[in-house]
C-alpha angles and dihedrals in degrees: 000000000000127000123246130213093235089208093164086070088076108006143058110230100168135039088220094055111106098188123046136130122266100201090099127040121270116277093192106132090001097159095035094056089047092055100250107157098151124021090211093056122109088228090064095050095088094050091045093050093046093049094046091050091047094051092044095049117000091178089066087072100035122011093203095050116137089206111110120246093243099184100027092057094036091241085140126020126228095269091051091049092052091052090048088051090052091049090052101039113023110105087219094054117109088240091067100042 
């Protein structure tokens, strides 16, 4: 059985979701708000790099962060992190609609 990020425990990911955690910021339209229109574009690179680093080791940005260090502690494997990145950043993702 694979682990999940359980993002809904702390974040909103959908406008339709009635129940979600509020400890972390809303991630609804995460990529859209940050101007990601094409994952292959050079302009998306900074957002992609930041998001990967934050998911890998959230403590590198804020030592007091309550967010798990998903990659650093192997809570999620690389493939799972890539899927999460797609969910957050891909313009076609339901998060960005």
